[in-house]
C-alpha positions in Angstrom: -8.3 242.2 125.8 -10.8 239.7 127.5 -13.2 238.3 124.7 -15.0 241.6 123.7 -15.2 243.0 127.3 -14.0 246.2 128.6 -11.0 244.5 130.7 -8.0 242.5 130.0 -7.8 238.8 130.7 -5.5 239.7 133.8 -7.9 242.6 135.2 -10.8 240.3 134.9 -9.0 237.4 136.8 -7.9 239.8 139.6 -11.4 241.4 139.7 -13.0 238.0 140.1 -10.6 237.1 142.9 -11.1 240.4 144.5 -14.8 240.0 144.6 -14.4 236.7 146.1 -12.1 237.8 148.7 -14.3 240.7 149.6 -17.2 238.2 149.8 -15.3 236.2 152.5 -14.8 233.2 150.2 -12.3 230.6 151.6 -8.9 230.7 150.1 -9.6 227.9 147.5 -12.6 229.5 146.0 -10.6 232.8 145.7 -8.0 231.1 143.8 -10.5 229.4 141.6 -11.8 232.8 140.9 -8.5 234.0 140.1 -7.8 231.1 137.6 -11.3 230.3 136.3 -10.5 231.4 132.8 -7.0 230.1 132.4 -8.2 228.1 129.6 -8.7 231.0 127.3 -5.0 231.3 127.7 -4.1 227.5 127.2 -6.2 226.9 124.1 -4.6 227.4 120.6 -7.8 229.0 119.1 -8.1 232.4 117.6 -9.1 235.0 120.1 -12.5 235.6 118.2 -13.4 231.9 118.2 -16.8 232.4 119.5 -17.4 234.7 116.6 -16.7 231.8 114.4 -19.3 229.6 116.4 -16.3 227.8 118.3 -16.7 227.0 121.9 -13.1 226.8 123.2 -14.1 224.6 126.2 -12.0 226.8 128.3 -13.4 225.5 131.4 -12.3 221.9 130.8 -8.8 223.0 129.6 -8.4 225.0 132.7 -9.7 222.4 135.0 -7.5 219.7 133.5 -4.3 222.0 134.0 -5.4 223.0 137.6 -6.2 219.4 138.8 -2.5 218.5 138.3 -1.3 221.1 140.6 -4.3 222.2 142.9 -6.8 220.9 145.3 -10.2 219.8 144.0 -11.8 222.9 145.7 -9.9 224.8 143.2 -10.1 222.9 140.0 -13.9 221.8 140.3 -15.5 225.2 140.7 -13.4 226.3 137.5 -14.7 223.1 135.7 -18.2 223.8 136.7 -18.3 227.7 136.3 -19.7 227.5 132.7 -22.3 225.0 133.6 -23.2 227.4 136.5 -24.2 230.1 133.9 -26.4 227.7 132.1 -27.8 226.4 135.4 -28.4 230.1 136.4 -30.1 230.8 133.0 -32.4 228.1 133.6 -33.3 228.5 137.1 -33.7 232.3 137.1 -34.7 233.9 133.8 -33.7 237.3 135.0 -30.3 236.3 135.4 -30.0 236.5 131.5 -30.4 240.3 131.8 -27.1 240.9 133.7 -25.0 238.8 131.2 -22.8 240.8 128.9 -23.2 240.5 125.1 -20.0 238.2 124.7 -21.4 236.1 127.6 -24.6 235.7 125.9 -22.9 234.8 122.7 -20.8 232.3 124.3 -23.9 230.9 126.2 -25.6 229.8 122.9 -22.2 227.9 121.9 -22.0 226.2 125.5 -25.5 224.6 125.0 -27.9 227.3 126.3 -30.0 227.0 129.5 -30.0 223.6 131.0 -32.8 221.1 130.7 -34.2 219.4 133.9 -31.6 216.5 133.7 -28.8 218.8 133.4 -29.9 220.7 136.3 -30.3 217.6 138.5 -27.0 216.4 137.5 -25.1 219.9 138.2 -26.9 219.8 141.6 -25.3 216.6 142.5 -21.7 218.0 142.4 -20.4 218.8 145.7 -19.0 222.1 144.3 -22.0 223.4 142.6 -22.7 225.9 145.0 -19.2 227.2 144.8 -19.3 227.3 141.1 -22.4 229.6 141.4 -20.8 232.0 143.4 -17.8 231.9 141.3 -20.1 232.4 138.3 -21.7 235.5 139.8 -18.3 237.3 140.6 -17.1 236.4 137.2 -20.3 238.1 135.7 -19.3 241.3 137.8 -15.7 241.2 137.0 -15.7 243.4 134.0 -15.5 246.8 135.3 -12.8 249.2 133.8 -12.8 251.4 136.7 -12.4 248.6 139.3 -9.0 248.7 141.1 -7.7 245.2 142.3 -4.8 244.1 144.2 -1.8 242.8 142.1 -1.4 239.2 141.5 1.3 239.0 144.2 -1.5 239.8 146.7 -2.8 236.1 145.9 0.5 234.3 146.2 0.0 233.0 149.9 -3.4 231.8 149.0 -2.1 230.1 145.8 0.7 228.3 147.6 -1.9 227.0 150.3 -4.0 225.4 147.6 -1.3 223.5 146.0 -1.4 220.0 146.1 1.3 218.7 148.5 3.8 216.4 147.0 
């Protein structure tokens, strides 16, 4: 299962990518959506790490892995998707109302809403708007009744986003 949510990690990934694709996102952002939580699988912490007040820093683990294989337009929105949650909490107080309980719990571990200096620094990234879009799909992709295509449906886009070499 996916961190206390009503879906599995795979269902969450496929739902996030499907929402991105349905929104007309370009392939690199669809693949970022698909792979944004890869860090939850890469760390060696217990599944209930947040319950023990441990931030698994999954966004950094995922981005470090992805930047070795994918273009920046995939790895950078992934790196920034947690920062985007903190940003949205600071910029739009109503945003907190849509967060799931596990997402609220992890927000506290991730530093809470951004302060003004963090907001200004976040907005300097060329990928911050993509990270915000990814974050919004991430928040919606926890529906146990949503039907998504299988991972094979994304293979062509995955291949298009790989670093040539």
